[in-house]
C-alpha positions as CSV (number, residue, x, y, z in Angstrom):
1,X,-16.7,-26.2,17.9
2,X,-16.0,-23.5,20.4
3,X,-12.6,-21.9,20.4
4,X,-11.3,-19.9,23.4
5,X,-8.6,-17.3,22.8
6,X,-7.0,-15.7,25.9
7,X,-6.4,-12.1,25.3
8,X,-4.0,-9.7,27.0
9,X,-4.8,-9.0,30.6
10,X,-6.0,-5.4,31.1
11,X,-8.4,-3.1,32.9
12,X,-12.1,-3.5,32.4
13,X,-13.9,-0.2,31.7
14,X,-17.3,-0.4,33.2
15,X,-20.4,1.5,32.2
16,X,-21.0,5.2,33.2
17,X,-20.6,6.0,36.9
18,X,-18.9,2.7,37.5
19,X,-15.2,2.7,38.5
20,X,-12.5,0.0,38.5
21,X,-12.7,-1.9,41.7
22,X,-9.5,-3.2,43.1
23,X,-10.6,-6.6,44.4
24,X,-11.7,-7.8,41.0
25,X,-9.2,-9.1,38.4
26,X,-10.7,-8.0,35.0
27,X,-10.0,-10.2,32.0
28,X,-10.0,-9.5,28.3
29,X,-11.0,-12.8,26.7
30,X,-12.7,-13.5,23.4
31,X,-14.9,-16.3,22.3
32,X,-15.3,-17.4,18.7
33,X,-17.9,-19.9,17.4
34,X,-17.4,-21.7,14.2
35,X,-19.8,-20.0,11.7
36,X,-21.2,-23.2,10.3
37,X,-22.3,-24.3,13.8
38,X,-23.4,-21.0,15.2
39,X,-27.0,-21.3,14.1
40,X,-27.3,-24.9,15.2
41,X,-25.8,-24.5,18.6
42,X,-28.5,-25.3,21.2
43,X,-26.4,-25.6,24.3
44,X,-25.5,-22.5,26.4
45,X,-22.2,-20.9,25.3
46,X,-18.9,-21.9,26.9
47,X,-17.9,-19.2,29.4
48,X,-14.3,-17.9,29.1
49,X,-13.5,-18.6,32.8
50,X,-9.8,-18.5,33.9
51,X,-9.4,-21.0,36.7
52,X,-6.8,-20.7,39.4
53,X,-5.9,-23.1,42.1
54,X,-4.7,-20.4,44.5
55,X,-5.7,-16.8,44.1
56,X,-5.5,-15.2,47.5
57,X,-4.2,-11.7,48.2
58,X,-3.8,-9.5,51.3
59,X,-7.5,-8.7,51.3
60,X,-8.6,-12.3,51.7
61,X,-10.3,-12.9,55.0
62,X,-11.9,-15.8,56.8
63,X,-15.7,-15.4,56.9
64,X,-17.0,-14.9,60.5
65,X,-20.4,-15.8,61.9
66,X,-21.0,-12.1,62.8
67,X,-21.1,-11.2,59.1
68,X,-24.6,-12.7,58.9
69,X,-27.3,-10.5,60.5
70,X,-31.0,-9.9,60.3
71,X,-33.8,-7.5,61.2
72,X,-36.7,-9.1,63.0
73,X,-40.2,-7.8,63.4
74,X,-41.2,-6.3,66.7
75,X,-43.3,-9.2,68.0
76,X,-40.7,-11.9,67.6
77,X,-40.8,-14.6,70.4
78,X,-38.8,-17.7,71.2
79,X,-41.5,-19.8,69.6
80,X,-41.1,-18.1,66.2
81,X,-37.4,-17.4,66.2
82,X,-35.9,-17.6,62.7
83,X,-35.2,-21.2,61.5
84,X,-31.8,-20.0,60.0
85,X,-28.7,-19.1,62.0
86,X,-27.5,-15.5,62.3
87,X,-25.3,-13.7,64.7
88,X,-26.2,-10.0,64.7
89,X,-29.6,-8.4,65.2
90,X,-30.2,-4.7,64.4
91,X,-33.1,-3.3,66.4
92,X,-34.8,-1.0,63.9
93,X,-38.5,-1.1,63.2
94,X,-38.6,-3.3,66.3
95,X,-40.6,-1.1,68.8
96,X,-37.4,0.4,70.1
97,X,-37.3,4.0,68.8
98,X,-36.7,6.9,71.3
99,X,-40.3,7.9,71.2
100,X,-41.4,4.3,72.1
101,X,-38.9,4.0,75.0
102,X,-39.6,7.5,76.4
103,X,-43.1,8.6,75.3
104,X,-43.0,11.4,77.9
105,X,-40.2,13.3,79.6
106,X,-40.8,11.6,82.9
107,X,-42.1,8.3,81.7
108,X,-40.1,5.3,80.4
109,X,-41.2,2.0,79.0
110,X,-38.5,-0.7,78.9
111,X,-40.6,-3.8,79.0
112,X,-40.3,-4.5,75.3
113,X,-36.6,-3.7,74.9
114,X,-35.8,-5.7,78.0
115,X,-37.6,-8.7,76.5
116,X,-35.7,-8.3,73.2
117,X,-32.3,-8.1,74.8
118,X,-33.2,-11.1,77.0
119,X,-34.1,-13.0,73.8
120,X,-31.0,-12.0,72.0
121,X,-28.9,-13.3,74.9
122,X,-30.8,-16.6,75.0
123,X,-30.2,-17.0,71.3
124,X,-26.6,-15.9,71.5
125,X,-26.8,-13.0,69.0
126,X,-25.4,-9.6,69.4
127,X,-27.6,-6.5,69.3
128,X,-27.2,-3.2,67.4
129,X,-29.5,-0.5,68.9
130,X,-30.4,2.4,66.6
131,X,-30.6,5.6,68.5
132,X,-32.9,8.5,67.6
133,X,-36.4,9.3,66.2
134,X,-37.2,12.1,68.6
135,X,-40.5,12.0,70.6
136,X,-42.8,15.0,70.0
137,X,-42.3,16.4,73.5
138,X,-38.5,16.7,72.8
139,X,-38.5,17.5,69.0
140,X,-37.1,20.7,67.6
141,X,-39.8,20.5,64.9
142,X,-42.9,18.6,66.2
143,X,-44.7,19.0,62.9
144,X,-42.1,17.2,60.8
145,X,-43.7,14.1,59.2
146,X,-42.3,10.6,59.5
147,X,-42.9,7.3,57.8
148,X,-44.5,6.0,60.9
149,X,-47.4,8.5,60.8
150,X,-46.1,10.2,64.0
151,X,-44.9,13.8,63.7
152,X,-41.7,15.2,65.1
153,X,-39.6,12.0,64.8
154,X,-37.1,13.0,62.1
155,X,-36.0,16.3,63.8
156,X,-33.2,16.6,66.2
157,X,-34.2,17.3,69.8
158,X,-34.7,21.0,70.8
159,X,-32.5,20.5,73.9
160,X,-29.2,18.6,73.9
161,X,-29.9,17.8,77.6
162,X,-32.9,15.6,76.6
163,X,-30.8,13.7,74.1
164,X,-27.9,13.2,76.6
165,X,-30.3,12.0,79.3
166,X,-31.9,9.5,76.9
167,X,-28.5,8.1,75.8
168,X,-27.2,7.9,79.3
169,X,-30.3,6.1,80.5
170,X,-30.1,3.5,77.7
171,X,-26.3,2.9,78.0
172,X,-26.6,2.6,81.8
173,X,-29.5,0.1,81.7
174,X,-27.9,-2.1,79.1
175,X,-24.2,-1.8,80.0
176,X,-22.4,-4.9,79.0
177,X,-25.5,-6.3,77.2
178,X,-25.8,-4.0,74.1
179,X,-22.4,-3.6,72.5
180,X,-23.2,-1.5,69.5
181,X,-25.1,1.8,69.1
182,X,-26.0,3.3,65.7
183,X,-26.3,7.1,66.1
184,X,-29.2,7.6,63.7
185,X,-31.0,5.9,60.9
186,X,-30.5,7.1,57.3
187,X,-29.4,10.6,58.0
188,X,-29.3,11.7,54.3
189,X,-33.0,10.8,53.8
190,X,-35.4,13.4,55.0
191,X,-38.0,10.8,55.8
192,X,-35.8,9.9,58.8
193,X,-33.8,13.0,59.5
194,X,-34.7,16.7,58.8
195,X,-31.8,18.4,60.6
196,X,-28.4,19.5,59.4
197,X,-25.1,17.7,59.6
198,X,-23.8,20.2,62.3
199,X,-27.0,19.4,64.3
200,X,-26.3,15.7,64.1
201,X,-22.6,16.2,64.9
202,X,-23.6,17.8,68.2
203,X,-25.8,14.7,69.0
204,X,-22.9,12.4,68.0
205,X,-20.5,14.2,70.3
206,X,-22.8,14.0,73.2
207,X,-23.8,10.4,72.6
208,X,-20.2,9.2,72.0
209,X,-18.9,10.9,75.1
210,X,-21.8,9.6,77.2
211,X,-21.5,6.0,76.0
212,X,-17.7,6.0,76.5
213,X,-18.2,7.2,80.1
214,X,-20.9,4.7,80.9
215,X,-19.9,1.6,79.0
216,X,-16.3,1.9,77.6
217,X,-16.5,-1.5,75.9
218,X,-19.5,-0.4,73.7
219,X,-18.8,0.8,70.2
220,X,-20.6,3.6,68.2
221,X,-21.6,3.3,64.6
222,X,-21.8,6.5,62.6
223,X,-25.2,7.8,61.5
224,X,-26.1,5.4,58.7
225,X,-26.5,6.8,55.2
226,X,-28.2,5.4,52.1
227,X,-25.3,4.8,49.7
228,X,-25.7,5.9,46.1
229,X,-27.1,9.1,44.7
230,X,-30.9,9.2,44.2
231,X,-33.4,12.0,43.8
232,X,-35.2,11.1,47.0
233,X,-32.0,11.8,49.0
234,X,-30.8,15.1,50.4
235,X,-27.4,14.2,49.0
236,X,-25.5,11.1,48.2
237,X,-24.3,8.9,51.0
238,X,-20.6,9.5,50.0
239,X,-21.1,13.3,50.0
240,X,-22.9,13.3,53.3
241,X,-20.2,11.2,55.0
242,X,-17.5,13.3,53.5
243,X,-18.8,16.5,55.1
244,X,-19.7,14.7,58.4
245,X,-16.1,13.5,58.7
246,X,-14.7,16.9,57.7
247,X,-16.6,18.6,60.4
248,X,-15.3,16.2,63.1
249,X,-17.6,13.2,62.9
250,X,-14.6,10.9,62.6
251,X,-13.8,11.5,66.2
252,X,-17.2,10.0,67.2
253,X,-17.0,7.0,64.9
254,X,-15.8,3.5,65.8
255,X,-17.6,1.8,62.8
256,X,-18.9,3.3,59.6
257,X,-22.5,2.3,58.8
258,X,-24.3,2.4,55.5
259,X,-27.4,1.0,53.7
260,X,-26.7,-0.3,50.2
261,X,-30.2,-0.1,48.7
262,X,-30.5,-0.2,44.9
263,X,-33.2,1.4,42.7
264,X,-35.9,-0.9,41.3
265,X,-34.7,-4.4,41.1
266,X,-31.0,-4.0,40.2
267,X,-28.9,-7.0,41.1
268,X,-26.4,-7.3,44.0
269,X,-23.4,-6.7,41.7
270,X,-24.2,-3.0,41.7
271,X,-23.5,-2.7,45.5
272,X,-19.8,-3.2,44.8
273,X,-19.6,0.3,43.2
274,X,-21.4,1.9,46.1
275,X,-19.0,0.3,48.5
276,X,-16.1,1.6,46.4
277,X,-17.4,5.2,46.6
278,X,-17.7,5.0,50.4
279,X,-14.3,3.4,50.8
280,X,-12.8,6.3,48.9
281,X,-14.4,8.8,51.3
282,X,-13.2,6.8,54.3
283,X,-9.6,6.7,52.9
284,X,-9.6,10.4,52.1
285,X,-10.9,11.2,55.6
286,X,-8.4,9.0,57.4
287,X,-11.0,6.4,58.3
288,X,-9.8,3.5,56.0
289,X,-8.7,1.5,59.1
290,X,-12.2,1.4,60.5
291,X,-14.8,-1.3,59.8
292,X,-17.5,-0.7,57.2
293,X,-20.9,-2.3,58.1
294,X,-23.9,-2.7,55.9
295,X,-26.5,-2.2,58.6
296,X,-29.5,-2.5,56.3
297,X,-30.3,-3.8,52.8
298,X,-33.1,-5.6,51.1
299,X,-33.9,-6.1,47.4
300,X,-36.8,-5.2,45.1
301,X,-40.0,-3.4,46.2
302,X,-43.2,-5.0,47.4
303,X,-45.9,-5.2,44.6
304,X,-43.8,-3.2,42.0
305,X,-40.5,-5.1,41.9
306,X,-40.9,-8.5,43.5
307,X,-37.8,-10.8,43.6
308,X,-38.8,-14.4,43.8
309,X,-37.8,-18.0,43.0
310,X,-34.3,-18.6,41.4
311,X,-33.7,-14.9,41.2
312,X,-34.2,-14.5,44.9
313,X,-31.8,-17.4,45.7
314,X,-29.2,-15.9,43.4
315,X,-29.6,-12.4,45.0
316,X,-29.1,-13.8,48.6
317,X,-26.0,-15.8,47.7
318,X,-24.3,-13.1,45.6
319,X,-25.1,-10.3,48.0
320,X,-23.2,-12.1,50.7
321,X,-20.3,-13.3,48.6
322,X,-19.7,-9.9,46.9
323,X,-19.9,-7.8,50.1
324,X,-17.5,-10.0,52.0
325,X,-15.1,-9.9,49.1
326,X,-15.5,-6.1,49.0
327,X,-14.6,-5.7,52.7
328,X,-18.0,-5.4,54.5
329,X,-17.6,-6.9,58.0
330,X,-21.3,-7.2,58.9
331,X,-24.4,-7.3,56.8
332,X,-27.9,-6.9,58.4
333,X,-30.5,-8.2,56.0
334,X,-33.8,-6.4,55.9
335,X,-35.8,-8.3,56.8
336,X,-36.8,-11.8,58.1
337,X,-40.4,-10.9,58.0
338,X,-41.5,-7.9,55.9
339,X,-44.5,-7.5,53.7
340,X,-44.8,-3.7,53.2
341,X,-41.5,-2.6,51.7
342,X,-38.9,-5.0,50.2
343,X,-39.8,-7.3,47.3
344,X,-37.5,-10.2,48.3
345,X,-39.2,-12.1,51.1
346,X,-37.5,-14.7,53.3
347,X,-40.8,-15.9,54.8
348,X,-44.4,-16.1,53.8
349,X,-47.2,-14.6,55.8
350,X,-47.8,-17.9,57.5
351,X,-44.2,-18.0,58.8
352,X,-43.0,-20.6,56.4
353,X,-39.5,-20.1,54.9
354,X,-39.2,-19.2,51.3
355,X,-36.4,-20.4,48.9
356,X,-34.6,-17.1,49.7
357,X,-34.7,-17.8,53.4
358,X,-33.3,-21.3,52.7
359,X,-30.6,-19.7,50.7
360,X,-29.7,-17.4,53.6
361,X,-28.9,-20.6,55.6
362,X,-27.2,-22.3,52.7
363,X,-24.8,-19.5,51.9
364,X,-23.6,-19.7,55.5
365,X,-22.9,-23.4,55.1
366,X,-20.7,-22.5,52.2
367,X,-18.8,-19.5,53.5
368,X,-18.5,-19.8,57.3
369,X,-14.9,-20.4,58.3
370,X,-13.7,-20.3,54.7
371,X,-11.4,-17.7,53.2
372,X,-12.5,-16.0,50.0
373,X,-9.8,-15.2,47.5
374,X,-9.4,-12.8,44.6
375,X,-12.6,-12.8,42.6
376,X,-12.4,-12.6,38.8
377,X,-14.9,-11.6,36.1
378,X,-14.6,-12.8,32.5
379,X,-15.6,-10.9,29.4
380,X,-19.1,-12.5,29.4
381,X,-19.6,-11.4,33.0
382,X,-19.1,-14.8,34.5
383,X,-17.8,-14.5,38.1
384,X,-15.4,-16.9,39.7
385,X,-14.4,-16.6,43.4
386,X,-11.9,-19.1,44.8
387,X,-12.1,-20.2,48.4
388,X,-10.1,-22.2,50.9
389,X,-11.5,-24.4,53.7
390,X,-9.8,-24.6,57.1
391,X,-9.0,-28.3,56.4
392,X,-7.1,-27.4,53.2
393,X,-9.9,-28.2,50.7
394,X,-10.4,-25.8,47.8
395,X,-13.6,-24.5,46.3
396,X,-14.7,-22.2,43.4
397,X,-17.9,-20.3,43.4
398,X,-19.1,-19.4,40.0
399,X,-22.2,-17.7,38.5
400,X,-23.3,-15.4,35.6
401,X,-25.9,-12.8,36.6
402,X,-26.9,-12.1,33.0
403,X,-27.4,-15.4,31.2
404,X,-26.9,-19.2,31.4
405,X,-23.5,-20.4,30.3
406,X,-21.4,-23.5,30.5
407,X,-18.1,-23.7,32.4
408,X,-15.6,-26.5,31.9
409,X,-13.9,-27.5,35.1
410,X,-10.2,-28.3,34.3
411,X,-9.1,-31.8,35.1
412,X,-6.0,-30.4,36.8
413,X,-8.0,-28.9,39.6
414,X,-9.1,-32.3,40.7
415,X,-12.6,-31.0,41.6
416,X,-14.9,-33.9,42.6
417,X,-18.1,-32.3,44.0
418,X,-20.5,-29.5,43.2
419,X,-23.6,-27.9,44.7
420,X,-26.1,-25.3,43.5
421,X,-27.0,-22.8,46.3
422,X,-30.0,-24.1,48.3
423,X,-30.2,-26.9,45.7
424,X,-28.9,-30.3,44.6
425,X,-25.4,-31.7,45.0
426,X,-23.7,-33.7,42.3
427,X,-20.3,-35.4,41.6
428,X,-17.9,-33.8,39.2
429,X,-15.8,-35.8,36.7
430,X,-12.6,-34.5,35.1
431,X,-13.1,-31.9,32.5
432,X,-16.9,-31.9,33.1
433,X,-19.0,-29.0,31.8
434,X,-21.5,-27.5,34.2
435,X,-24.4,-25.2,33.4
436,X,-24.2,-21.9,35.4
437,X,-26.6,-19.0,35.6
438,X,-27.8,-16.5,38.2
439,X,-27.7,-19.0,41.1
440,X,-24.1,-19.5,42.4
441,X,-22.6,-23.0,42.0
442,X,-19.9,-24.2,44.4
443,X,-17.3,-26.5,42.9
444,X,-15.0,-28.3,45.3
445,X,-12.0,-30.4,45.6
446,X,-12.8,-32.4,48.7
447,X,-10.1,-34.4,50.5
448,X,-12.7,-36.3,52.5
449,X,-15.0,-38.9,50.9
450,X,-17.9,-37.2,49.2
451,X,-21.4,-38.5,49.8
């Protein structure tokens, strides 16, 4: 027999570098298994989940379509537009860098960007245009190497007048059509930026002022940083933003942008701590009231850390659930088609959709229009996030990222239907036990007749 003993509620003390994160309710709960049956037990252990019918706090928000975003490859056309819905499209690695739009001081090439903006409008998605990557003719350091095999891109321009003219030309051409401009990509990573924070602050001031003059309705995203603290970075994303805001960058920021990449193949749960670090910097800098967007994240690494099958399905679902619960307003997944960087692929080379791509659509079916409540984590790391539908129905999303467990759905919740993300649906009987692992399971109390 399995005996559950509820312990005293108290703080959870996470491993080194992790901090207590306010939106989670940590539980101290113990499980004891009768010693005579311990060796014979074949079923997964019973998870010590504490179920609540209503667990919403002030941070609970209704999930919006704009939360779901993608990066698309440069040659995308209406014929091969993604088969899944999304609302925000970040133009990065899309043939829209500064050097590609203005290869020479007196020569512009807008054909490609015009076509992408037209396509975005046809598909009813909003565009984020990333500014920067300086053409060699304008670069302060034309010999600086870039990941694109083109020198000069990561440096700031030698003349601020060239930058201002570039920003003014873009903002004027796409006034009322491009609503969001990100000031630079991954400013704390020398592969993309080799200048100083004061250098970039000068660019931010010129760009913000220019865009405000030309298109007052457009919003400016701070230079994106890679969150976390890795040897490959000039400094951690939190430290970089702290100095940027202290020097005056807060005046040129409508939205804070960050990239929550993880080393190797760490799971999405680790992103929560990175978000917490940046939120602390924003609060200390008087920026807590501004939106925080994840403008780029993928998982794993091609060839070395692939993320496939059930694991990929779980990563897609959990990344979206956890980030919305942690206060991220928009999340731009990298990427719909990518075969040279990330290890979690949403499509195959022939264009067919993977199980991860199917999960991207399925998690939207679960979350859109719903309100996520206060998530909980039990002592065995099982997560439980309650949600409310607009029609009054209740749901509970549950998973365990570390192992397979059983959860017993209390009869008092009157749950009658369940579904595994991107998988099968099934009816739920009173006090039924359900096997749960890395793929989230949605358990619902539906007022309408279930299939």
